[in-house]
C-alpha positions as CSV (number, residue, x, y, z in Angstrom):
1,M,0.0,0.0,0.0
2,S,1.4,3.4,-0.9
3,T,1.7,6.1,1.8
4,D,2.6,9.0,-0.5
5,L,0.4,12.1,0.0
6,T,-1.1,13.6,-3.1
7,A,-1.3,17.4,-3.7
8,T,-5.0,17.2,-2.9
9,D,-4.4,15.6,0.5
10,L,-1.8,18.2,1.4
11,A,-4.3,20.9,0.5
12,S,-7.0,19.4,2.6
13,A,-4.6,19.1,5.6
14,G,-3.7,22.7,5.2
15,Q,-7.3,23.7,5.3
16,L,-8.0,21.7,8.5
17,R,-5.3,23.3,10.6
18,P,-6.9,26.8,10.6
19,F,-10.3,25.2,11.4
20,R,-8.9,23.3,14.4
21,R,-7.2,26.4,15.6
22,A,-10.5,28.3,15.4
23,L,-12.3,25.5,17.1
24,W,-9.9,25.4,20.0
25,L,-10.0,29.2,20.3
26,L,-13.8,29.1,20.5
27,V,-13.8,26.3,23.1
28,G,-11.1,28.2,25.1
29,G,-13.1,31.4,24.9
30,L,-16.3,29.6,26.2
31,V,-14.3,28.1,29.0
32,V,-12.9,31.4,30.0
33,A,-16.4,33.0,29.8
34,C,-17.9,30.3,32.0
35,L,-15.1,30.7,34.5
36,A,-15.7,34.4,34.5
37,L,-19.4,34.0,35.0
38,V,-18.7,31.6,37.9
39,A,-16.3,34.1,39.4
40,V,-18.8,36.9,39.1
41,N,-21.5,34.7,40.6
42,L,-19.4,33.8,43.5
43,S,-18.3,37.3,44.1
44,S,-21.8,38.9,43.9
45,G,-24.9,38.6,46.1
46,P,-28.2,36.8,45.3
47,R,-30.0,37.9,42.2
48,L,-33.8,38.3,41.8
49,T,-35.1,35.6,39.4
50,S,-38.9,36.0,39.7
51,V,-41.7,38.0,41.4
52,D,-45.0,36.3,42.2
53,V,-48.0,38.3,43.4
54,D,-51.8,38.2,42.6
55,T,-52.6,41.8,42.1
56,L,-56.4,41.2,42.5
57,A,-56.2,38.9,45.5
58,V,-54.0,41.4,47.5
59,V,-56.8,44.0,47.4
60,S,-59.6,41.5,48.0
61,S,-58.6,39.6,51.1
62,A,-56.1,39.5,54.0
63,N,-52.8,37.6,54.3
64,Q,-52.0,37.5,50.6
65,R,-48.3,37.1,49.6
66,L,-45.6,38.6,47.5
67,V,-42.8,36.1,46.8
68,L,-39.3,37.3,45.7
69,A,-37.3,34.3,44.4
70,T,-33.6,34.5,44.0
71,N,-30.9,32.3,42.4
72,R,-29.5,30.9,45.7
73,Q,-30.4,29.9,49.3
74,L,-30.7,32.9,51.6
75,V,-29.8,33.9,55.1
76,D,-33.0,34.9,57.0
77,V,-34.0,38.5,56.1
78,T,-35.2,40.8,58.9
79,R,-37.9,43.4,58.8
80,D,-35.5,46.4,59.0
81,Q,-34.1,45.2,55.7
82,V,-37.4,45.7,53.9
83,S,-39.1,48.9,52.8
84,I,-42.5,49.2,51.0
85,A,-43.8,52.3,49.4
86,P,-46.6,53.4,49.9
87,T,-46.1,52.3,53.5
88,T,-48.2,49.3,54.5
89,D,-48.1,46.7,57.3
90,F,-46.4,43.3,56.4
91,Q,-45.1,40.1,57.8
92,L,-41.9,38.5,56.7
93,T,-40.4,35.0,56.3
94,T,-37.4,33.6,54.4
95,S,-38.0,30.3,52.8
96,G,-35.1,28.6,51.0
97,N,-34.2,30.9,48.1
98,S,-37.2,33.2,48.5
99,V,-38.3,36.2,50.5
100,V,-42.0,35.9,51.3
101,I,-43.8,39.1,52.3
102,S,-47.4,38.7,53.6
103,F,-49.9,41.5,53.9
104,P,-52.2,41.1,57.0
105,Q,-54.6,43.6,55.5
106,P,-55.6,44.1,51.9
107,L,-53.8,46.7,49.8
108,A,-55.2,49.8,48.2
109,Y,-56.9,49.7,44.8
110,N,-55.1,51.0,41.6
111,T,-51.8,51.7,43.4
112,D,-48.2,51.3,42.4
113,Y,-46.1,49.5,45.1
114,T,-42.4,49.4,45.3
115,V,-40.6,46.8,47.5
116,S,-36.9,46.9,48.4
117,V,-34.9,44.4,50.3
118,R,-31.4,45.5,51.3
119,G,-28.4,43.4,52.4
120,V,-29.7,40.1,51.1
121,T,-27.0,37.4,51.7
122,G,-26.6,33.9,50.4
123,S,-26.2,31.1,52.9
124,S,-23.2,29.6,51.1
125,V,-21.5,32.8,49.8
126,D,-21.0,35.8,52.1
127,R,-21.9,38.4,49.5
128,Q,-24.7,41.0,49.8
129,S,-27.1,42.5,47.2
130,S,-30.4,44.3,47.1
131,L,-33.6,43.2,45.6
132,S,-36.3,45.5,44.2
133,A,-39.7,44.8,42.7
134,E,-42.7,46.8,41.6
135,F,-46.3,45.9,41.0
136,S,-49.6,47.6,40.5
137,T,-52.8,46.5,42.2
138,S,-56.2,46.0,40.5
139,E,-59.6,47.0,41.6
140,P,-62.6,44.6,41.8
141,S,-65.9,45.5,40.4
142,L,-68.9,46.5,42.5
143,H,-72.6,46.4,41.6
144,Y,-75.5,48.7,42.6
145,L,-79.2,48.9,41.8
146,S,-80.7,51.8,40.0
147,R,-84.5,51.8,39.8
148,A,-86.6,53.5,37.2
149,A,-88.9,56.3,38.3
150,P,-92.4,55.3,39.5
151,A,-95.1,55.2,36.8
152,S,-97.2,58.3,36.4
153,G,-100.8,57.9,35.3
154,A,-101.1,55.5,32.4
155,E,-97.3,55.7,31.7
156,A,-95.6,52.3,32.2
157,R,-92.7,52.1,34.6
158,G,-89.3,51.8,33.0
159,V,-86.8,48.9,33.6
160,D,-84.6,48.7,36.6
161,R,-80.9,48.2,36.1
162,I,-78.1,46.5,38.1
163,L,-74.9,48.4,37.2
164,R,-71.3,47.3,37.4
165,T,-68.5,49.8,38.0
166,T,-65.5,50.6,40.1
167,V,-64.8,53.5,42.5
168,G,-61.8,54.5,40.5
169,S,-63.5,54.9,37.2
170,A,-66.6,56.6,35.9
171,E,-67.2,53.8,33.4
172,T,-70.5,51.9,34.2
173,V,-71.8,48.8,32.5
174,V,-75.3,47.4,32.7
175,A,-75.0,43.9,34.2
176,F,-78.7,43.1,34.1
177,E,-81.9,45.0,33.5
178,S,-85.5,44.0,34.1
179,A,-88.8,45.3,35.3
180,N,-89.3,45.4,39.1
181,I,-86.0,44.4,40.5
182,Q,-86.4,44.0,44.3
183,E,-82.9,43.0,45.4
184,F,-79.8,41.1,44.2
185,V,-76.5,39.6,45.5
186,P,-73.3,38.8,43.5
187,I,-72.3,35.1,43.3
188,G,-68.8,35.1,41.9
189,A,-69.0,36.5,38.4
190,E,-72.8,36.0,38.3
191,L,-75.8,37.6,40.1
192,A,-78.8,36.2,41.9
193,V,-81.7,38.6,41.3
194,V,-85.2,38.8,42.9
195,T,-87.9,40.5,40.8
196,V,-91.5,41.3,41.6
197,N,-94.0,39.6,39.4
198,S,-96.1,42.2,37.5
199,E,-99.1,39.8,37.2
200,Q,-100.2,39.4,40.9
201,G,-103.6,37.8,40.4
202,S,-105.3,36.3,43.5
203,S,-102.0,35.4,45.1
204,G,-101.1,39.0,45.7
205,L,-97.5,40.0,45.7
206,T,-95.1,37.3,44.5
207,N,-91.5,37.0,43.5
208,A,-89.3,35.3,41.0
209,L,-85.6,34.4,41.5
210,Y,-83.0,34.3,38.7
211,R,-79.4,33.4,38.2
212,V,-77.8,35.8,35.9
213,D,-74.5,34.9,34.1
214,A,-71.8,37.3,33.2
215,D,-73.4,38.0,29.8
216,G,-76.7,39.1,31.4
217,T,-78.6,35.9,30.5
218,A,-81.1,35.0,33.2
219,E,-82.1,31.4,34.3
220,A,-85.1,30.9,36.7
221,L,-84.3,29.3,40.0
222,N,-86.8,27.1,41.9
223,L,-88.6,28.6,44.8
224,P,-90.4,26.6,47.5
225,G,-93.7,27.7,45.9
226,T,-95.6,30.8,45.0
227,G,-94.8,33.6,47.5
228,L,-92.5,36.3,48.7
229,V,-88.6,36.3,48.9
230,Q,-86.8,38.5,51.4
231,D,-83.2,38.9,52.7
232,L,-81.5,37.2,49.7
233,Q,-77.9,36.2,50.6
234,A,-75.0,34.2,49.1
235,A,-72.3,32.1,50.6
236,P,-69.2,32.9,48.5
237,G,-67.5,29.8,47.1
238,Q,-70.1,27.4,48.5
239,S,-72.7,27.4,45.6
240,L,-75.4,28.3,48.2
241,L,-78.1,31.0,48.3
242,G,-80.4,31.6,51.2
243,F,-83.5,33.7,51.7
244,R,-86.6,34.1,53.9
245,F,-89.8,32.8,52.2
246,T,-93.5,33.5,52.9
247,S,-96.1,31.5,50.9
248,A,-98.8,33.4,49.0
249,A,-102.3,33.5,50.6
250,D,-103.9,31.0,48.2
251,T,-101.0,28.6,47.6
252,A,-101.5,24.9,47.8
253,G,-99.3,22.5,49.7
254,P,-97.0,23.5,52.6
255,R,-97.3,27.0,53.8
256,Y,-94.4,29.0,55.1
257,E,-94.1,32.2,57.1
258,N,-90.7,33.9,56.9
259,V,-89.0,30.4,56.8
260,L,-85.3,30.3,56.1
261,F,-84.4,28.3,52.9
262,V,-81.1,27.4,51.3
263,L,-80.8,26.8,47.6
264,D,-78.1,24.7,46.1
265,L,-77.1,26.3,42.8
266,R,-75.8,23.0,41.5
267,T,-79.1,21.2,41.8
268,N,-81.5,24.2,41.8
269,A,-83.2,22.7,44.9
270,S,-84.5,24.8,47.8
271,T,-84.5,23.2,51.3
272,P,-86.0,24.6,54.5
273,V,-83.6,25.0,57.4
274,P,-84.8,23.2,60.5
275,G,-85.1,24.8,63.9
276,L,-84.4,23.5,67.3
277,F,-87.2,20.9,67.1
278,G,-86.8,20.0,63.5
279,D,-89.6,22.2,62.1
280,P,-88.9,24.7,59.3
281,L,-87.2,27.7,61.0
282,S,-89.0,31.1,60.9
283,V,-86.6,34.0,61.3
284,T,-86.6,37.8,61.5
285,T,-83.0,38.2,60.2
286,W,-80.1,36.0,59.2
287,D,-76.9,35.8,57.2
288,F,-74.0,33.5,56.2
289,M,-70.8,33.9,58.2
290,A,-68.1,35.7,56.2
291,G,-66.5,33.4,53.7
292,R,-68.3,30.3,55.1
293,A,-71.6,28.4,54.7
294,D,-72.4,28.6,58.4
295,I,-75.6,30.6,59.2
296,V,-76.5,32.8,62.2
297,A,-80.3,33.4,62.3
298,Q,-82.6,35.2,64.8
299,Q,-86.0,33.7,65.8
300,Y,-89.0,35.7,66.7
301,D,-88.2,35.4,70.4
302,S,-84.8,37.1,69.7
303,T,-82.9,33.8,70.2
304,L,-79.8,33.6,67.9
305,L,-79.0,30.2,66.4
306,L,-75.8,29.0,64.8
307,I,-76.6,26.5,62.0
308,N,-74.4,24.4,59.8
309,P,-76.3,23.9,56.4
310,L,-73.9,21.2,55.3
311,D,-74.5,17.5,55.8
312,Q,-73.0,15.5,58.7
313,S,-70.8,13.3,56.5
314,G,-67.8,15.6,56.6
315,G,-69.0,18.9,55.3
316,N,-70.1,18.1,51.8
317,P,-72.4,20.6,50.1
318,L,-76.1,20.1,50.2
319,E,-77.4,17.0,48.4
320,N,-81.0,16.2,47.4
321,E,-81.8,15.1,51.0
322,P,-79.4,17.1,53.2
323,E,-78.9,16.4,56.9
324,F,-78.4,19.5,59.0
325,D,-76.5,19.7,62.1
326,A,-78.7,20.6,65.1
327,P,-78.8,24.4,65.6
328,V,-76.7,25.8,68.5
329,P,-78.5,28.5,70.6
330,L,-76.2,31.6,71.1
331,G,-78.5,33.6,73.5
332,Q,-81.1,36.2,73.2
333,F,-80.3,39.6,71.7
334,A,-82.5,42.4,70.4
335,N,-80.4,42.9,67.2
336,L,-78.0,40.9,65.1
337,T,-75.9,43.8,63.9
338,T,-73.1,42.5,61.7
339,F,-70.6,39.7,60.9
340,A,-66.8,40.1,61.2
341,P,-64.6,39.4,58.2
342,D,-62.8,36.7,60.0
343,G,-65.8,34.4,59.7
344,V,-66.0,33.5,63.4
345,R,-67.4,36.6,65.2
346,I,-70.6,38.6,65.1
347,A,-71.8,41.8,66.7
348,V,-75.1,41.9,68.5
349,S,-76.9,44.4,70.8
350,D,-79.6,44.7,73.3
351,R,-80.9,47.6,75.5
352,D,-77.8,47.3,77.7
353,G,-75.2,47.7,75.0
354,Q,-73.3,46.2,72.0
355,Y,-71.2,43.0,72.2
356,V,-68.9,40.9,70.0
357,L,-69.5,37.1,70.2
358,D,-66.6,35.0,69.2
359,L,-68.2,31.7,68.1
360,S,-64.9,29.9,67.9
361,Q,-64.0,30.6,71.5
362,G,-67.5,31.0,73.1
363,T,-66.6,34.4,74.4
364,E,-68.4,37.7,74.7
365,S,-66.8,41.2,74.8
366,T,-68.4,44.6,75.1
367,I,-68.1,47.3,72.5
368,V,-67.5,50.5,74.6
369,P,-69.4,53.5,73.2
370,Q,-67.6,56.7,72.3
371,S,-69.4,59.3,74.5
372,V,-69.9,63.0,73.5
373,E,-70.5,65.4,76.3
374,G,-73.9,67.1,76.5
375,T,-75.6,64.7,74.1
376,T,-77.5,61.4,74.3
377,Q,-75.8,59.0,71.8
378,Y,-77.4,56.2,69.9
379,T,-75.5,53.7,67.8
380,A,-77.0,51.5,65.1
381,E,-75.2,49.9,62.2
382,L,-71.6,48.6,62.7
383,R,-69.2,47.3,60.1
384,F,-65.8,45.7,61.0
385,L,-62.7,46.5,59.0
386,V,-60.4,43.6,58.0
387,G,-57.6,43.1,60.5
388,T,-57.0,44.7,63.9
389,D,-55.3,47.9,65.0
390,R,-51.6,47.4,64.7
391,D,-50.6,48.9,68.0
392,T,-53.4,47.7,70.3
393,E,-54.5,44.5,68.5
394,T,-58.1,45.6,69.0
395,D,-61.0,45.6,66.5
396,R,-61.4,48.4,64.1
397,Y,-64.9,49.3,62.9
398,V,-67.1,52.0,61.4
399,Q,-70.3,52.8,63.3
400,R,-73.3,54.9,62.4
401,V,-74.0,57.3,65.3
402,A,-76.9,59.6,66.1
403,E,-76.5,62.2,68.8
404,F,-79.6,63.9,70.3
405,D,-79.1,67.3,71.8
406,P,-81.8,67.8,74.5
407,A,-81.3,71.5,74.5
408,T,-82.2,72.0,70.8
409,G,-84.0,68.8,70.0
410,A,-81.6,68.4,67.0
411,V,-80.2,65.0,65.9
412,R,-76.8,64.8,64.4
413,Q,-75.9,61.8,62.3
414,Y,-72.4,60.7,61.2
415,L,-70.2,57.7,60.6
416,S,-67.3,57.1,63.1
417,L,-64.2,55.0,62.6
418,V,-63.1,53.4,65.9
419,A,-59.5,52.1,66.0
420,G,-57.1,51.7,68.9
421,G,-59.7,53.0,71.4
422,Q,-60.0,56.3,69.5
423,A,-62.9,57.5,67.4
424,R,-62.7,59.7,64.3
425,T,-65.6,61.0,62.1
426,V,-65.3,59.5,58.7
427,Y,-68.4,61.0,57.1
428,A,-71.0,63.5,58.2
429,P,-73.9,64.7,56.1
430,V,-73.3,67.9,54.2
431,S,-76.7,69.4,55.2
432,A,-79.1,69.0,58.1
433,L,-81.7,67.5,55.7
434,E,-79.5,64.7,54.5
435,T,-80.2,61.2,56.0
436,I,-77.7,58.3,56.2
437,V,-79.7,55.2,55.3
438,G,-76.9,52.6,55.5
439,F,-73.3,51.9,54.5
440,E,-70.8,49.1,53.5
441,I,-67.0,48.9,53.6
442,S,-65.0,47.8,50.6
443,P,-63.2,44.5,51.0
444,N,-59.8,46.3,51.4
445,N,-61.0,48.8,54.0
446,Q,-60.3,51.7,51.6
447,Y,-63.8,53.0,50.8
448,L,-67.2,53.4,52.5
449,A,-70.3,53.1,50.3
450,V,-72.7,55.4,52.1
451,Q,-76.3,55.4,51.1
452,V,-78.1,58.7,51.7
453,V,-81.3,60.5,51.0
454,P,-80.2,64.0,50.0
455,N,-83.3,65.8,51.3
456,R,-85.7,64.2,53.7
457,D,-88.2,67.0,53.2
458,S,-88.6,66.2,49.5
459,E,-88.2,62.5,49.8
460,L,-90.4,60.3,47.5
461,S,-90.7,56.5,47.7
462,D,-90.3,54.4,44.7
463,E,-93.3,52.5,46.0
464,Y,-91.9,49.0,46.0
465,P,-93.8,46.8,48.4
466,V,-90.6,45.2,49.6
467,N,-87.2,47.0,49.9
468,A,-88.7,50.3,49.0
469,Q,-86.2,53.2,48.5
470,A,-86.2,56.9,47.9
471,T,-86.4,57.8,44.3
472,D,-83.2,59.9,44.7
473,A,-81.3,57.3,46.8
474,T,-77.7,58.1,46.3
475,T,-74.5,56.2,47.1
476,L,-71.4,58.2,48.1
477,F,-67.9,56.5,48.0
478,V,-65.8,58.0,50.8
479,N,-62.1,57.3,51.4
480,V,-61.9,55.8,54.9
481,A,-58.4,57.2,55.6
482,T,-59.0,60.8,54.5
483,G,-62.8,61.2,54.6
484,A,-62.6,62.6,51.0
485,L,-65.6,62.0,48.7
486,R,-64.3,60.0,45.7
487,R,-67.4,59.5,43.7
488,S,-71.2,59.4,43.9
489,V,-73.9,57.4,41.9
490,L,-77.7,57.5,41.8
491,G,-78.6,54.1,43.2
492,F,-78.3,51.8,46.3
493,D,-77.2,48.4,47.6
494,A,-73.6,48.9,46.5
495,T,-71.9,45.5,46.8
496,W,-68.4,44.5,46.0
497,Q,-67.6,41.1,44.4
């Protein structure tokens, strides 16, 4: 075999040598670059790799989290290393390679937040760095009811509208419209709506109940019969509605008088809630506990009952034949005032004062009234804010107050924020003729939705047989922190989702 190289072979070998040199230069360069990156990584502090926050959840409920993930395991971060603008309360934990910031109270709507963490150190490499993140919060929608003016003469009454909007925007969308809307409640992205039947016949006043989807399409829900629905409520996340039901005068079959019913939205079946002795429970007022399916209801004799409307097999939602836990008596009180956002406490009152009942602990505490010298003070509605006062760990709430001046006979109304044992007026009517009808607090404590009648001397009723309102019923949205009026709408029953 010949080993002589031809001219072609020599030419090919000459071409390979530059290629090999280039390949080795490339590989060497990559090795040097990798070593440089390793050196930089070892000589620098932790780097931020991701930011995780639900911008809607942080304004809708307490104890939501912001997670700052880094590229390495971390030494525990302390509170004095963290700053948040605008300033807000927070709790801090370090978990592996992440800094976890929890907000014990919901954040403000439509707000830009900046979070900085200084002196962050890796657990294996003693190098420091700073982390910084920005996020903007969202604002959930709210609904309110705007009724048409009463009919005049032969003129037909117009349609009523449930409108969807936000406090921070003047944009308003019609979520549902119908003749004779009596009341509504949001159920997630949908609505449950009670209307008054226009054809009364021999049965007198009767209602219909509808489930309205996000597109405004209505589906009729089953009522226990022909009759009247009142106090419609929803248990968020539980697929349950509840209401008081009174049968029409000439209805056949079982007859009910203010009996509490629950309706399973999955089966479209209404079931009466049993009382202490198993009979259908007649109530004067009731509601679901916040964020739960448990019910507190008041009987005619003022006895409060705690009721679990889920079956006894481990808390499954209502089936076709549910078994209710036996109601638990809570005592007798003149008024069931409100439910705390924590889902375990309620506020009640009698002629001796107001109290908070902790149903998880079986305890009772007194709400101390804020006295004003020279007047006789009366308190009515009360709404808890989410979370407690940071310094005193006591409840914060807004209360409607009426002060009677015996010297002049005048009555002054206002809404008072009580926090840390101190009271501050949040809203007072702009004129002596304005009347505060009711109020609600936004889920993030930021706004009051204050329902007012602008002029009691010229007030006219919309003539609804149930849940009648003034024709000029107006809702004012007031900033809780500053007392500033943010927006007003013509309508009532403002309810956040």
